MDAnalysis code that builds the backbone (N, CA, C; Angstrom):
import MDAnalysis as mda
import numpy as np

u = mda.Universe.empty(417, n_residues=139, atom_resindex=np.repeat(np.arange(139), 3), trajectory=True)
u.add_TopologyAttr("name", ["N", "CA", "C"] * 139)
u.add_TopologyAttr("resid", np.arange(1, 140))
u.add_TopologyAttr("resname", ["MET", "THR", "ILE", "ILE", "ILE", "ASP", "SER", "ASN", "PHE", "LEU", "PHE", "ALA", "LEU", "THR", "PHE", "ARG", "LYS", "ASP", "LYS", "ASN", "HIS", "GLU", "ARG", "ALA", "LEU", "GLU", "ILE", "LEU", "SER", "GLU", "LEU", "LYS", "ASP", "LYS", "PRO", "LYS", "HIS", "PRO", "ILE", "ILE", "THR", "ASN", "ASN", "LEU", "VAL", "LEU", "GLU", "GLU", "ILE", "LEU", "SER", "LEU", "VAL", "ILE", "PHE", "ARG", "PHE", "ASN", "GLY", "ASN", "ILE", "TYR", "TYR", "LEU", "ASP", "ASN", "ILE", "ASN", "GLU", "LEU", "ILE", "TRP", "GLY", "LYS", "ASN", "ASN", "PHE", "PHE", "GLN", "ILE", "GLN", "TYR", "LEU", "THR", "LYS", "ASN", "ASP", "TYR", "LEU", "GLU", "MET", "PHE", "ASN", "ILE", "LEU", "LYS", "LYS", "PHE", "THR", "THR", "SER", "LYS", "ARG", "LEU", "LEU", "SER", "SER", "VAL", "ASP", "ALA", "SER", "LEU", "ILE", "PHE", "SER", "TYR", "GLN", "LYS", "LEU", "ASN", "ALA", "ARG", "GLU", "ILE", "ILE", "SER", "PHE", "ASP", "SER", "HIS", "PHE", "ASP", "GLY", "ILE", "LEU", "ASN", "ARG", "THR", "TYR"])
u.atoms.positions = np.array([
    [-26.675, 8.637, 9.945],
    [-26.252, 7.701, 8.914],
    [-25.036, 6.900, 9.374],
    [-24.891, 5.767, 8.806],
    [-23.837, 4.819, 9.169],
    [-22.457, 5.280, 8.707],
    [-21.449, 4.938, 9.494],
    [-20.052, 5.167, 9.154],
    [-19.370, 3.805, 9.086],
    [-18.656, 3.545, 7.993],
    [-17.940, 2.287, 7.793],
    [-16.468, 2.517, 8.134],
    [-15.824, 1.546, 8.770],
    [-14.404, 1.682, 9.095],
    [-13.586, 0.538, 8.484],
    [-12.394, 0.920, 8.039],
    [-11.466, 0.003, 7.369],
    [-10.425, -0.502, 8.364],
    [-9.780, -1.594, 8.010],
    [-8.763, -2.196, 8.879],
    [-7.573, -1.277, 9.113],
    [-7.192, -0.483, 8.112],
    [-6.025, 0.374, 8.320],
    [-6.296, 1.466, 9.356],
    [-7.528, 1.904, 9.476],
    [-7.902, 2.856, 10.529],
    [-7.793, 2.170, 11.895],
    [-8.316, 0.963, 12.005],
    [-8.258, 0.231, 13.276],
    [-6.819, -0.070, 13.670],
    [-5.998, -0.445, 12.700],
    [-4.592, -0.728, 12.973],
    [-3.896, 0.541, 13.460],
    [-4.080, 1.641, 12.744],
    [-3.434, 2.905, 13.105],
    [-3.895, 3.379, 14.479],
    [-5.134, 3.149, 14.784],
    [-5.680, 3.549, 16.080],
    [-5.026, 2.779, 17.216],
    [-4.695, 1.544, 16.974],
    [-4.186, 0.648, 18.002],
    [-2.679, 0.756, 18.223],
    [-1.935, 1.032, 17.161],
    [-0.477, 0.956, 17.273],
    [0.178, 2.315, 17.032],
    [0.832, 2.822, 18.069],
    [1.430, 4.166, 18.055],
    [2.477, 4.378, 16.978],
    [3.161, 3.342, 16.568],
    [4.217, 3.507, 15.574],
    [3.681, 3.588, 14.141],
    [2.402, 3.354, 13.969],
    [1.824, 3.480, 12.635],
    [1.853, 4.944, 12.204],
    [2.160, 5.203, 10.934],
    [2.286, 6.580, 10.445],
    [0.985, 7.366, 10.531],
    [-0.146, 6.693, 10.612],
    [-1.446, 7.363, 10.689],
    [-2.046, 7.368, 12.095],
    [-1.246, 6.999, 13.092],
    [-1.770, 6.878, 14.457],
    [-2.391, 8.185, 14.964],
    [-1.681, 9.276, 14.844],
    [-2.201, 10.558, 15.350],
    [-3.495, 10.952, 14.648],
    [-3.534, 10.778, 13.338],
    [-4.744, 11.113, 12.594],
    [-5.893, 10.198, 12.993],
    [-5.615, 8.934, 13.228],
    [-6.652, 7.999, 13.668],
    [-7.231, 8.430, 15.012],
    [-6.382, 8.875, 15.926],
    [-6.862, 9.364, 17.217],
    [-7.737, 10.606, 17.045],
    [-7.333, 11.498, 16.144],
    [-8.139, 12.700, 15.867],
    [-9.513, 12.318, 15.329],
    [-9.532, 11.378, 14.396],
    [-10.799, 10.936, 13.808],
    [-11.689, 10.317, 14.876],
    [-11.111, 9.484, 15.735],
    [-11.895, 8.864, 16.800],
    [-12.482, 9.934, 17.721],
    [-11.707, 10.944, 18.038],
    [-12.193, 12.039, 18.873],
    [-13.337, 12.780, 18.180],
    [-13.197, 13.000, 16.881],
    [-14.258, 13.650, 16.111],
    [-15.531, 12.807, 16.118],
    [-15.371, 11.496, 16.019],
    [-16.538, 10.607, 16.049],
    [-17.278, 10.715, 17.377],
    [-16.529, 10.832, 18.448],
    [-17.144, 10.915, 19.774],
    [-17.860, 12.245, 19.977],
    [-17.414, 13.296, 19.255],
    [-18.035, 14.613, 19.371],
    [-19.275, 14.765, 18.504],
    [-19.438, 13.915, 17.513],
    [-20.573, 13.992, 16.595],
    [-21.776, 13.288, 17.215],
    [-22.961, 13.633, 16.729],
    [-24.132, 12.861, 17.161],
    [-23.906, 11.380, 16.856],
    [-24.501, 10.541, 17.642],
    [-24.286, 9.102, 17.487],
    [-24.778, 8.589, 16.139],
    [-23.882, 7.944, 15.448],
    [-24.182, 7.242, 14.203],
    [-23.648, 5.835, 14.367],
    [-24.327, 4.851, 13.776],
    [-23.757, 3.508, 13.833],
    [-22.392, 3.480, 13.149],
    [-21.418, 2.889, 13.812],
    [-20.079, 2.710, 13.257],
    [-19.907, 1.213, 13.048],
    [-19.649, 0.835, 11.801],
    [-19.709, -0.575, 11.414],
    [-18.471, -0.978, 10.637],
    [-18.045, -2.207, 10.864],
    [-17.118, -2.869, 9.963],
    [-17.670, -4.264, 9.741],
    [-17.007, -5.061, 8.934],
    [-17.533, -6.414, 8.716],
    [-16.491, -7.470, 9.084],
    [-16.925, -8.705, 9.088],
    [-16.072, -9.798, 9.539],
    [-14.827, -9.987, 8.671],
    [-14.864, -9.602, 7.398],
    [-13.660, -9.730, 6.577],
    [-12.584, -8.744, 7.019],
    [-12.989, -7.586, 7.476],
    [-12.030, -6.606, 7.997],
    [-11.357, -7.163, 9.243],
    [-12.117, -7.859, 10.077],
    [-11.528, -8.461, 11.276],
    [-10.485, -9.501, 10.897],
    [-10.797, -10.314, 9.912],
    [-9.815, -11.299, 9.447],
    [-8.567, -10.617, 8.909],
    [-8.771, -9.542, 8.150],
    [-7.639, -8.827, 7.573],
    [-6.765, -8.198, 8.656],
    [-7.377, -7.592, 9.659],
    [-6.559, -6.909, 10.671],
    [-5.816, -7.910, 11.545],
    [-6.407, -9.045, 11.820],
    [-5.686, -10.064, 12.588],
    [-4.464, -10.552, 11.805],
    [-4.648, -10.790, 10.516],
    [-3.509, -11.198, 9.671],
    [-2.468, -10.097, 9.590],
    [-2.914, -8.864, 9.467],
    [-2.005, -7.731, 9.388],
    [-1.138, -7.622, 10.642],
    [-1.752, -7.796, 11.797],
    [-1.002, -7.738, 13.061],
    [0.045, -8.851, 13.110],
    [-0.339, -10.046, 12.726],
    [0.610, -11.169, 12.750],
    [1.789, -10.917, 11.811],
    [1.502, -10.420, 10.599],
    [2.584, -10.190, 9.634],
    [3.440, -8.989, 9.993],
    [2.819, -7.896, 10.411],
    [3.597, -6.687, 10.722],
    [4.512, -6.863, 11.925],
    [4.103, -7.735, 12.863],
    [4.899, -7.940, 14.068],
    [5.569, -9.307, 14.075],
    [5.784, -9.862, 12.880],
    [6.529, -11.110, 12.696],
    [6.088, -12.238, 13.624],
    [4.797, -12.392, 13.774],
    [4.266, -13.490, 14.560],
    [4.305, -13.283, 16.060],
    [4.684, -12.099, 16.520],
    [4.699, -11.824, 17.958],
    [3.251, -11.668, 18.435],
    [2.721, -12.717, 19.052],
    [1.303, -12.729, 19.405],
    [0.947, -11.765, 20.541],
    [1.943, -11.183, 21.179],
    [1.683, -10.154, 22.189],
    [0.787, -9.056, 21.615],
    [1.019, -8.686, 20.366],
    [0.278, -7.594, 19.746],
    [-1.163, -7.954, 19.419],
    [-1.470, -9.235, 19.372],
    [-2.863, -9.643, 19.160],
    [-3.758, -9.199, 20.316],
    [-3.199, -9.137, 21.524],
    [-3.986, -8.694, 22.674],
    [-4.474, -7.262, 22.498],
    [-3.634, -6.402, 21.907],
    [-4.036, -5.017, 21.686],
    [-5.233, -4.931, 20.749],
    [-5.180, -5.675, 19.684],
    [-6.269, -5.620, 18.714],
    [-7.504, -6.338, 19.263],
    [-7.285, -7.366, 20.092],
    [-8.402, -8.065, 20.727],
    [-9.231, -7.107, 21.584],
    [-8.562, -6.223, 22.316],
    [-9.271, -5.241, 23.149],
    [-10.111, -4.303, 22.300],
    [-9.620, -3.990, 21.121],
    [-10.352, -3.088, 20.237],
    [-11.547, -3.797, 19.602],
    [-11.362, -5.026, 19.205],
    [-12.433, -5.743, 18.508],
    [-13.505, -6.250, 19.476],
    [-13.090, -6.906, 20.554],
    [-14.064, -7.551, 21.432],
    [-14.020, -7.058, 22.874],
    [-13.072, -6.196, 23.202],
    [-12.884, -5.795, 24.590],
    [-13.426, -4.428, 24.927],
    [-12.857, -3.870, 25.969],
    [-13.337, -2.593, 26.525],
    [-13.115, -1.408, 25.592],
    [-12.238, -1.521, 24.611],
    [-11.972, -0.415, 23.691],
    [-12.865, -0.429, 22.451],
    [-13.769, -1.393, 22.363],
    [-14.627, -1.508, 21.184],
    [-15.607, -0.333, 21.110],
    [-15.751, 0.237, 19.919],
    [-16.678, 1.347, 19.698],
    [-17.502, 1.144, 18.430],
    [-17.438, -0.046, 17.841],
    [-18.104, -0.297, 16.565],
    [-18.840, -1.629, 16.597],
    [-19.732, -1.782, 15.629],
    [-20.485, -3.022, 15.454],
    [-19.861, -3.829, 14.316],
    [-20.130, -5.115, 14.324],
    [-19.594, -6.007, 13.295],
    [-20.752, -6.560, 12.463],
    [-20.656, -6.374, 11.163],
    [-21.624, -6.929, 10.223],
    [-21.059, -8.260, 9.733],
    [-21.836, -9.328, 9.873],
    [-21.402, -10.640, 9.392],
    [-22.035, -10.888, 8.031],
    [-21.190, -11.133, 7.045],
    [-21.643, -11.260, 5.674],
    [-22.217, -12.647, 5.397],
    [-23.216, -12.675, 4.538],
    [-23.887, -13.921, 4.160],
    [-23.428, -14.368, 2.775],
    [-23.885, -15.533, 2.373],
    [-23.560, -16.040, 1.037],
    [-24.032, -15.051, -0.034],
    [-25.226, -14.533, 0.099],
    [-25.734, -13.563, -0.878],
    [-24.899, -12.291, -0.890],
    [-24.418, -11.877, 0.274],
    [-23.540, -10.703, 0.353],
    [-22.260, -10.940, -0.442],
    [-21.717, -12.160, -0.346],
    [-20.499, -12.487, -1.094],
    [-20.743, -12.415, -2.599],
    [-21.913, -12.827, -3.028],
    [-22.234, -12.735, -4.455],
    [-22.272, -11.274, -4.899],
    [-22.843, -10.410, -4.086],
    [-22.861, -8.972, -4.387],
    [-21.443, -8.397, -4.388],
    [-20.636, -8.820, -3.421],
    [-19.240, -8.362, -3.349],
    [-18.472, -8.731, -4.613],
    [-18.729, -9.921, -5.103],
    [-18.058, -10.372, -6.315],
    [-18.374, -9.426, -7.474],
    [-19.630, -9.031, -7.592],
    [-20.029, -8.099, -8.645],
    [-19.375, -6.733, -8.456],
    [-19.258, -6.283, -7.225],
    [-18.585, -5.019, -6.925],
    [-17.109, -5.114, -7.301],
    [-16.491, -6.229, -6.972],
    [-15.083, -6.438, -7.306],
    [-14.876, -6.341, -8.819],
    [-15.747, -6.972, -9.577],
    [-15.652, -6.925, -11.038],
    [-15.910, -5.519, -11.576],
    [-16.817, -4.810, -10.956],
    [-17.193, -3.484, -11.440],
    [-16.082, -2.444, -11.237],
    [-15.425, -2.474, -10.077],
    [-14.515, -1.391, -9.724],
    [-13.026, -1.723, -9.864],
    [-12.676, -2.976, -10.066],
    [-11.264, -3.333, -10.187],
    [-10.776, -3.050, -11.605],
    [-9.663, -2.327, -11.671],
    [-9.011, -2.049, -12.953],
    [-7.506, -2.231, -12.745],
    [-6.753, -2.085, -13.805],
    [-5.303, -2.195, -13.671],
    [-4.745, -1.037, -12.840],
    [-5.487, 0.055, -12.745],
    [-5.047, 1.205, -11.946],
    [-5.672, 1.236, -10.563],
    [-6.694, 0.434, -10.334],
    [-7.347, 0.361, -9.025],
    [-7.511, -1.117, -8.677],
    [-6.543, -1.647, -7.947],
    [-6.568, -3.049, -7.556],
    [-7.263, -3.176, -6.211],
    [-8.458, -3.700, -6.230],
    [-9.216, -3.890, -5.004],
    [-9.060, -5.316, -4.501],
    [-9.056, -5.461, -3.190],
    [-9.081, -6.787, -2.588],
    [-10.538, -7.173, -2.333],
    [-10.749, -8.423, -1.981],
    [-12.111, -8.839, -1.637],
    [-12.592, -8.098, -0.389],
    [-11.670, -7.747, 0.514],
    [-12.040, -6.981, 1.710],
    [-12.485, -5.578, 1.299],
    [-11.765, -4.965, 0.359],
    [-12.180, -3.653, -0.142],
    [-13.584, -3.732, -0.734],
    [-13.830, -4.754, -1.525],
    [-15.159, -4.936, -2.124],
    [-16.209, -5.132, -1.041],
    [-15.856, -5.821, 0.032],
    [-16.818, -6.025, 1.121],
    [-17.163, -4.705, 1.798],
    [-16.191, -3.802, 1.886],
    [-16.458, -2.490, 2.486],
    [-17.337, -1.632, 1.579],
    [-17.100, -1.709, 0.278],
    [-17.973, -0.999, -0.661],
    [-19.385, -1.562, -0.561],
    [-19.482, -2.878, -0.493],
    [-20.789, -3.524, -0.333],
    [-21.485, -3.044, 0.939],
    [-20.768, -3.060, 2.063],
    [-21.362, -2.624, 3.331],
    [-21.807, -1.167, 3.258],
    [-20.976, -0.335, 2.670],
    [-21.280, 1.085, 2.508],
    [-22.586, 1.259, 1.738],
    [-22.703, 0.544, 0.632],
    [-23.899, 0.667, -0.199],
    [-25.126, 0.065, 0.479],
    [-24.978, -1.114, 1.052],
    [-26.109, -1.800, 1.669],
    [-26.671, -1.013, 2.849],
    [-25.785, -0.404, 3.626],
    [-26.207, 0.314, 4.825],
    [-26.431, 1.805, 4.566],
    [-26.316, 2.207, 3.295],
    [-26.492, 3.608, 2.922],
    [-25.627, 4.509, 3.809],
    [-24.353, 4.173, 3.892],
    [-23.426, 4.860, 4.790],
    [-23.147, 6.289, 4.338],
    [-22.767, 7.094, 5.296],
    [-22.403, 8.488, 5.046],
    [-20.961, 8.591, 4.576],
    [-20.085, 7.744, 5.146],
    [-18.664, 7.819, 4.827],
    [-17.967, 6.530, 5.223],
    [-16.769, 6.363, 4.675],
    [-15.872, 5.301, 5.106],
    [-14.633, 5.975, 5.697],
    [-14.162, 5.437, 6.799],
    [-12.920, 5.934, 7.381],
    [-11.824, 4.962, 6.978],
    [-10.934, 5.463, 6.116],
    [-9.877, 4.630, 5.559],
    [-8.724, 5.519, 5.124],
    [-7.528, 4.987, 5.186],
    [-6.358, 5.688, 4.677],
    [-6.009, 5.217, 3.264],
    [-6.871, 4.396, 2.663],
    [-6.649, 3.872, 1.317],
    [-7.343, 4.745, 0.278],
    [-6.568, 5.316, -0.630],
    [-7.121, 6.223, -1.637],
    [-7.892, 5.501, -2.743],
    [-7.777, 4.180, -2.837],
    [-8.493, 3.495, -3.916],
    [-10.010, 3.513, -3.732],
    [-10.490, 3.998, -2.579],
    [-11.932, 4.180, -2.402],
    [-12.408, 5.504, -3.007],
    [-11.478, 6.410, -3.271],
    [-11.843, 7.717, -3.813],
    [-12.532, 7.551, -5.162],
    [-13.562, 8.335, -5.361],
    [-14.340, 8.229, -6.590],
    [-15.422, 7.175, -6.515],
    [-15.417, 6.374, -5.455],
    [-16.455, 5.356, -5.247],
    [-17.270, 5.706, -4.004],
    [-16.560, 6.029, -2.927],
    [-17.192, 6.294, -1.642],
    [-16.733, 7.647, -1.092],
    [-17.504, 8.193, -0.183],
    [-17.108, 9.391, 0.539],
    [-16.164, 8.954, 1.646],
    [-14.898, 9.381, 1.577],
    [-13.860, 8.884, 2.476],
    [-13.341, 9.969, 3.399],
    [-13.214, 9.621, 4.686],
    [-12.527, 10.452, 5.662],
    [-11.169, 9.817, 5.901],
    [-10.119, 10.636, 5.909],
    [-8.771, 10.126, 6.122],
    [-7.940, 11.127, 6.872],
])
């Protein structure tokens, strides 16, 4: 079964100073020890992580090279799902369904829920607790 990955997992995996870096490395090691399952993220997560790198490192583009290696380079271990217009319509419905004053979801979060459901995923790897109660989360 498919495994979905969130931007915060990819960020933590790439940058040692992230508070979840060690756990991200453990999860990646566990993934390599398990039977092969498709590991997927979507294009909105890529947009989010690129923006996150730029903001967290105050525009220092040196750090973009690290994430570039993970997304498109030799460190890549996942596939990218490109969302369609119809997918966005489904995401919008997911956003309306699960967003509350106590659970503020972003459009990227909704896209991950959409991908999880569409691909009948086994789990999402994320450090964000707002997926709890919606998806099976590894953190």
